[in-house]
C-alpha positions in Angstrom: 45.2 35.6 273.2 46.0 32.1 272.0 49.1 33.5 270.3 50.3 35.0 273.5 49.8 31.7 275.4 51.9 29.9 272.7 54.7 32.4 273.0 54.6 32.0 276.8 54.8 28.2 276.5 57.6 28.5 274.0 59.5 30.9 276.3 58.9 28.5 279.2 60.3 25.5 277.4 63.2 27.5 276.1 64.1 28.5 279.6 63.7 24.9 280.8 65.9 23.7 278.0 68.5 26.4 278.8 68.4 25.4 282.5 68.9 21.7 281.7 71.9 22.6 279.4 73.4 24.8 282.1 72.9 22.1 284.7 74.6 19.6 282.5 77.4 22.1 281.8 77.9 22.6 285.5 77.9 18.9 286.3 80.4 18.1 283.6 82.6 20.9 284.8 83.1 19.1 288.1 84.5 15.7 287.2 85.7 13.1 289.6 89.0 11.6 288.6 91.0 8.6 289.8 94.5 8.8 291.0 96.2 5.8 292.7 92.9 4.5 293.8 91.7 7.8 295.2 88.8 9.9 293.8 89.5 13.6 293.4 87.1 16.3 292.5 88.2 18.8 289.9 86.9 22.1 288.5 87.4 21.7 284.8 85.5 24.3 282.7 86.8 22.9 279.4 85.5 19.4 280.0 82.0 20.0 278.5 83.6 20.6 275.1 86.3 17.9 275.5 85.1 14.9 277.5 88.1 12.7 276.9 91.0 15.2 277.5 90.7 18.3 279.6 92.5 20.3 282.3 91.3 21.5 285.7 92.0 22.6 289.2 92.0 20.2 292.2 89.4 20.9 294.8 90.6 20.2 298.4 94.0 18.8 299.4 95.1 15.2 298.8 98.2 13.3 299.9 98.8 10.4 297.5 101.0 7.4 298.0 102.9 6.2 294.9 105.4 3.4 294.5 108.1 6.0 294.6 106.9 8.2 297.5 104.2 10.8 298.3 102.7 13.5 296.1 100.8 16.2 297.9 98.2 18.0 295.7 97.1 21.2 297.4 93.8 23.0 296.7 94.0 24.7 293.3 96.7 22.4 291.9 96.4 22.3 288.1 96.3 18.9 286.3 95.5 17.4 283.0 93.2 14.4 282.8 92.2 11.8 280.2 88.7 10.4 280.7 88.5 9.9 284.5 92.2 9.5 285.1 94.8 12.1 286.0 97.4 12.1 283.2 99.7 14.9 284.0 100.7 17.1 287.0 102.5 20.2 285.7 105.7 21.5 287.3 104.1 24.9 287.8 102.3 23.4 290.8 105.5 22.5 292.6 107.2 25.8 291.6 104.2 27.8 293.1 104.1 25.6 296.2 100.6 24.3 295.6 102.0 20.8 295.4 105.0 18.9 296.7 106.6 15.5 296.5 109.3 13.3 298.0 109.8 11.0 295.1 112.8 8.6 295.0 113.1 6.5 291.8 115.5 3.6 291.7 117.4 5.1 294.6 117.6 8.5 292.9 116.0 11.5 294.6 114.0 13.6 292.2 114.3 17.4 292.3 111.4 19.4 293.8 110.1 20.7 290.5 108.9 18.2 288.0 106.2 17.6 285.4 104.9 14.1 286.3 103.1 12.0 283.6 100.8 9.0 284.2 99.5 8.5 280.6 99.9 4.7 280.6 98.4 3.9 284.0 96.6 5.7 286.9 98.7 3.7 289.3 102.2 4.1 287.8 104.4 7.1 287.0 105.3 7.0 283.4 107.7 9.9 283.0 109.2 12.8 285.0 110.2 15.9 282.9 112.9 17.7 284.8 113.9 20.4 282.3 117.7 20.2 282.8 117.7 19.9 286.6 120.5 18.2 288.5 120.0 14.8 290.0 122.6 12.6 291.7 123.1 9.2 290.1 125.2 7.0 292.4 127.2 9.9 293.5 127.6 11.6 290.1 125.7 14.9 289.5 123.9 14.8 286.1 121.7 17.4 284.5 118.6 15.6 283.3 115.7 16.5 280.9 113.5 13.4 281.2 113.3 10.4 283.5 111.4 7.8 281.5 110.0 4.9 283.6 108.1 3.3 280.7 110.4 3.8 277.7 109.0 2.7 274.4 112.2 3.5 272.5 114.4 1.2 274.5 114.3 -2.3 276.0 115.6 -0.9 279.2 113.6 -0.5 282.4 114.5 3.2 282.8 115.9 5.8 280.4 117.4 9.0 281.7 117.9 11.7 279.1 120.5 14.4 279.7 124.1 15.4 279.5 127.1 13.2 280.2 127.9 14.9 283.5 127.3 18.0 285.6 130.0 20.1 284.0 131.0 19.7 280.3 134.6 18.5 280.1 134.6 16.7 283.5 135.3 12.9 283.7 133.2 10.1 285.2 135.5 7.3 286.5 134.1 3.8 286.5 135.0 1.2 289.1 137.7 -0.3 287.0 139.3 3.1 286.4 137.8 3.5 282.9 137.1 7.2 282.2 134.1 8.7 280.4 134.5 12.3 279.2 131.3 14.4 279.4 130.8 16.4 276.2 129.7 20.0 275.7 127.4 19.2 272.8 126.3 15.8 274.2 122.7 14.6 274.2 123.2 11.5 276.2 120.8 8.9 277.6 121.4 6.4 280.3 119.5 3.1 279.9 119.1 1.1 283.1 118.5 -2.7 282.9 117.5 -3.7 286.4 117.3 -7.5 286.1 120.3 -7.7 283.8 122.3 -5.5 286.2 123.8 -3.3 283.5 123.7 0.3 282.3 124.1 1.5 278.8 125.0 5.0 277.8 124.5 6.3 274.3 124.6 9.7 272.5 122.2 10.8 269.8 124.5 13.2 268.0 128.0 13.0 269.4 130.5 10.3 270.2 131.3 9.2 273.8 135.0 9.5 274.6 136.2 6.7 276.8 139.7 5.8 278.1 139.9 2.2 279.3 142.2 1.2 282.1 145.7 0.8 280.8 145.0 2.9 277.6 146.8 6.2 276.9 144.2 7.8 274.6 140.4 8.2 274.6 138.5 6.1 272.1 135.2 7.3 270.4 132.2 5.1 271.0 128.6 5.3 269.9 127.4 3.5 273.0 129.0 1.8 276.0 127.7 -0.7 278.5 129.0 -1.1 282.1 127.9 -2.5 285.5 125.3 -0.6 287.6 126.4 2.4 289.8 129.3 3.3 287.4 130.7 -0.2 287.8 133.2 -2.0 285.5 133.2 -1.4 281.7 131.6 -4.3 279.8 131.6 -3.4 276.1 131.2 -0.6 273.7 130.0 0.1 270.1 132.8 2.0 268.3 131.9 5.3 266.6 132.1 5.0 262.9 131.8 8.1 260.6 
């Protein structure tokens, strides 16, 4: 009889322990995260096994004001979080229509589909991954992979990674009639220095062909610097084999 009572007590405490664990699991699966000063409830079933970094679905709809415009997260939007901060909004949300935005960065309208990263701050967009989509930079169409607002590999304020122009082989003409030839194999980046009022273009693998005003032939450069908005040519670093 005593043995049966002990078994019942053991079963009871086992069930209580399982209930507590289940309750903790459920509570941890519904974290509240911060985004631009707003608190958002997520359903994140992976969080109990990874407290610091996890992914989940937004519960409810939220319109969020950023320094570059609005981001609307609809119910079921899928996000990545770090601790209690949203770190990444995947482009699949915008493609599916669960989320939308009207972001304009440094006067440049962002395409509707973008992966938006906030790893360095919950109140500042760090990077927009655009996956070779077209943006218009001061009237020039450019295909862009990444729009980096907190570049660690440059002393510029913004780094735009992409090709040299919309169509390989076309020419970008600067304000002083200098011509920049866009390359087919180019992997160019545009570094924007806001306070210094200058832009710098460089290519990781290929030279940049430039024909200055009054010159007859294109010259190969490793990087070139010019005034903002495709302004006057300032200087260039010549390509050396």
